N, C-alpha and C positions, 0 to 999 in steps of 0.2 A: 334599441333596445329590443332584444325577441322578446315576445311576449311567453306567457307559461311560467311555472312553479317550477324551481328546481328541488328537488328533493335529493337528499343522502341517505342513500340504503345501506344498513349496515350488517351483514351477517356473522354475528359469531356464536359457536359451533364449539362443545364442548364436548368430548365423548360423543360427539355424532348427534349431539342432540341440539336439535334448533329451537331457538328463542328469542326470537323478533319481538319489537316493542309492543306489537298488536294482537300478536298470537303467541300461545305458549303449546310447542308440540314437542314432546320428549319420547325419546325410546323410538323414532323413526326416524329413517333415514328416507330423503328426499332428494328428489335434481333440483336444480335450480330453478327450469320452467314451472316446476307443481309447487313451489315457493312464490316464485312470481304470479301466477295466477290464486293462488292464496291469498295474498293480500292486495291483490286485485289494482295491480297499477297500471295506470292509464298510459297507452304507449303512444298516443298522440300526445302527451305533456312535455317538453324540454326535461332531461332526465341527466343529474350528475350522477352517475352510481356508485358506490365502491363495497367491496365485498372482501371481507374481511375471514382468516380462521374458520374455514369449510373443506371437507373431503367431496370433492365434487361425482356427484354418482352418476354413471351414462353420459358424457359431456356432448352435447349439442352443440354443431357449432354456427348453428342458425338460430341460437337461443335468442339473443339481442337482434336478429335482421327487424323483428317489428316496431323496435323502438327509434322511432323517424326520428325524432329529435336528440337522442342521445349523444351528445358531442364529448364527456371525459367517462372512461371505465377502469378503476383500478381495480385491480387482485392482488389482496396482500395473504401472504401465504396460504395460499391455494394449493392444496395437494392432489395428485393424477390429473394434471393438465396433461393433454396429449401430445406437447412438443415432443419429447423424448424420443416418441413411438411412431411418427410418420412425418413424409414430408407435403401431406396433403393440407389443405386450409384449417386452422383453429377455430376462427371466429368471424363472421360476415358479418360486416356494418359498412352501409354508404355513408353514416353520419358521423359516428364517430372519425374524433381529429386528435384525441389526446389518450393514449392505452399507457396505461403503466401494469408492470408485474413484477414484483417486488417479495423475495424471501421465498419462493414458491419452489426450490430445490429444483432449477430445470438445467439441465445440462448441455443441452443445442438448439439452437432454433435451423430447421430446415430450408429448403426450397422456397415452398409456396405455404409456406403454415401462416405469416403475415400478409399476403395478397388478399386477404378476402376484406380489406380497409383500403382502399384506394385514397380516400381523403384523409389519409393518417400524418399529422404534421408532426406532432411531438410525440417519442417513442423512450419508455425506459424501463429496463430489465435490468435493476441493481439487486445486490447480495444473494444469487443464486447461485449455481454452481457450474457455470457454463465455462465449457472448455472449448468449445466449435462453434463456429457458425459458415452455415453456408454464403458462396459468394452472392448468390442471387438471392438472397433471404428478403431484398427491399426492393426487388425488380417492382413489387406489386404497388408499392409507396411512393409515386415519385413526386408527391408535395412535401414528404419529409423533409424538416429545417433540423430541428434538435432530438439528438440521440445520447444516451447514458446507458453505459454495459458496466459503471464502477462494482467494486467490490466482486468480483467474480475471479474465476480462476485460468484466465487464457494465457496460452503461452504464446499465441501469432494470431494476426490477423490476416485476411485475405485483402490484398492492394488492393484488389479493384469493388471493394464491398460496397463502396457509396461512390465509384464513379461517374453514375447515370443520376446518380441524383443533385438536389440544389440544398445541400445540407448545408448547416452556416457553424453548427454548436456540436462539440462532440465531447462529453465526459467521459473517462477511461480511468478515472482515479481507482487505487486500490488491487488492482492486478499485479500482486506481487511475484509474479510470475514471468510477467511478460517485459522483455527487452527489445527496441529498434534492431530490425534486421541488419545485417552487415551488407554493404555496397549494393542496397536496393533501397527504395523509398518503401515506408512503412503505409502509405496510405495515396491514394489517385483522387484529387478531387480541385475542381476549379471553382468553387465555391466554398470551400472551410474555410472560416474566418478566428475562428474558436478552438484550441483545442487543448484539453486539462489531462496530465496523468502522473498525477503526486500518487508515491507512496508507490511505484512500481516498481520492477527491479532493473532501471536503468542504469547502465553504465557507462554508455558510449551515446554521442548525439554525431552521427557519420555525414560527410561532405552530401550524399544522397537522401538521407533519412526526409528532408524535408523538400526535394526539390522537384513534387507533383503536385506541390502547394500551394501556388503562386499567389493566393488569394489570403494566405493566412496571416494573421495581425496580433493575435493573441496566444500566448503559450506559458503553460503554467507546468512546470517540472521539479515540484518542490519535493523534498524528502526522497530521493532516489540518491542513487548512489554516482553521481557522475563526477569526474577527477579534473577534467578539463573541457572546455568548450572554445570552438574558435568561429570567430564572426563572421568568415565564410561560408560555414554551415547552417547558418540562420537564413529562413526566408526572407526575402529582398523587403517585403512589404511589413515585416513584423516591428510592431511599435511598443508592447506591452510583454516584459519577457519576468517571468518569476522562477528563481533556481533559488529559494530561501533551502536553507540546512542540507546541503551538497557538500560532501567532502571535498570541495574544490584544491586543487594542486596550485593552479595558475591563474589569474584571473587578469581574464584579457583587455588593455588597456584601450584598445580602437574601440568597443564598445561606447565607451562614455563619451568619445567626441562624436559619436553618432548623433544628427540633429534630429532623427528622427522617431528616438525613444522617449512615450510618454509617462511610463513605468518601466523601471528596472528594480528587481528586487533580490538581492543576494545575500542578505543578510542570516544570521545563523547558521554558517559555517566558520569551523576553525581551521583556517587555513596555514601553510606551512609561512616561517618570515621570509621575504628573501624582498630586496630593494625593490624588483616590478609590484609586486602584490603591495609592498608599504606604501608604494605612488597610487596604486590603485584605490586602495582603502582612504588616503586620502584627500583625493581628490573626491572618490563616490562620495562622501560623507559630507562634502561642500555642497555637492547638487541636491538640495533640499526639492527641486523641481520633478525629479524623476524618480525620487527613493519615499518621498512624503506618503505615500497611498500604500507602502508598503507595512501595515499594522502589527504583522504576526512577530519577525524580526528583524529590527531596522539596523543591527548592528553586525559586523564581520568580526570576528575574534580569529587570534591567532593560536595553533598548535603548540609554539614556540615561542617563547620572547627573546628578543635582542638584548643581550648583556652588553652593557658599558664599562672599560677598564680604563682607568687613566695612569698612563705611565710616563713617571716623572725623570726628566733627565737635568743637565747644569744647564741648560740654555733655553730649551721648550719644555714644552707639555703633550703627550700626543695622546688623542681620545679614538681608540677604537671599538667596532662593535663587533662581538663575535656572537654566532648565533648558535646557542645552545640544544642539541638535539639529545634527548634520550631515546633510545633504542628499546620499546615496550619488549619484542623478541630476548632482548639480551638479559634487561631485568628481572624478568621471568627466569631465565636459565640461571640465573645468580644466584636468585632467594630459593629453585629448586634443587642447587648443588648446596645449598645452607642446610638447607633441612634435611637431604640426604646423609651429610657429613655428620650431622645431629644425631640421626638414628643409627647408625654405624658405630659411632660411638658408647651410645647408650647399652647397643648389643653387644660390645665388644667389653662392657664394662661388667654385664649381667652375666657372661659367660666365665670371667677370670673370678668373679665372687663366686658364683656356683663351685665351680672347679675347686677353689679353696674350701669351702664345708666340706665336699665330698672327701676331700682328701682328709678332712678330721676326722670325719665319721667314720669312716676306714681306718684308722693308724689307730683311737681311742681304745684301749685295752680294758677287761673290766675292773683291776685296779689299776687306779692313776699312779704312775710312777712320780713322785717328785722328787727323786732325786735328779732326774734328767730334767727337769722342769726350773730349775733354780742358778742362778749366777754363779754362786761358789756350793758347788754339791759335796754332801757331806754323807756318813756312813748312817748319820741317825734316821736319814730319810730313807735310807732305802728296804726295800720291802724283804723281810727273811725267805 
């Protein structure tokens, strides 16, 4: 164990006022270097530092270069970081191995932004507004093992983004605009073992999608819009697959007889009834060895249920199974038509009634002629 004291430094700045634990400085803007000097942190002591809710004035990429033992730096909700304005180095540190920069409204990562941290192993850029990242973004981080770009707005990724790294884990959850590219691999890596892209915009898995990920063994694609998957489109070393809460139409039976699977999660989906799907579900629910670890959605449900009818004859009884299907679009159209007919009928009745009242008002004289209004008119009712 390394010697030294771990400090957690949290800077909360509201309305640009600094309110540290040991000092009270209000009504004054300060650079981060001024603040660090003010509280007199010993740069020779091992430090895990967290900085939150600050608008940095005059960012200096050499802020943390003198912290020789600094291993973990976390920036949370930091505005005015220079990532969007430059391709140059944003932060220099030979000691940092874990860097987190979350909820800081970063739109892009440039070519050399991260190259000042050559010993970086764990990198997180979550809950930003990222849409682009340079293909060379991690060239200066050869030791990077874990990467998280979750909760951003990526539509695409450079396929060679991590090609020259020894990356093992990649979290890409909640990029809702992202879809796997067609007819090419989405990423090239000989070392990637775990990939998660839950709640993204994925609709298809193509034959080429994972073709350049030979070591991938854990794949999590929950809560997407995947309707069908072919066992031949999956990585050869895959043994853990999570496709929970996808609108699957066809469940591949061949996956169930693959002895390499340690975990297979396909629950939480509502699939159409078919003989193939019925066979799949029956076998899947009996295979507790691969589904017992699926905590979220252990069951697969039908969109439509089979209806059993019995037909009696003089000699035999026949049982048939029919597939009851209700077309949602047709149902909506019928309801809309019914409401339209009701509305038109009401309009016609109002017009007829209004016309009748108007006619009465126009035809009424100053003195009403009772003789014309009785069934058996008599002269005694006539007006002289």
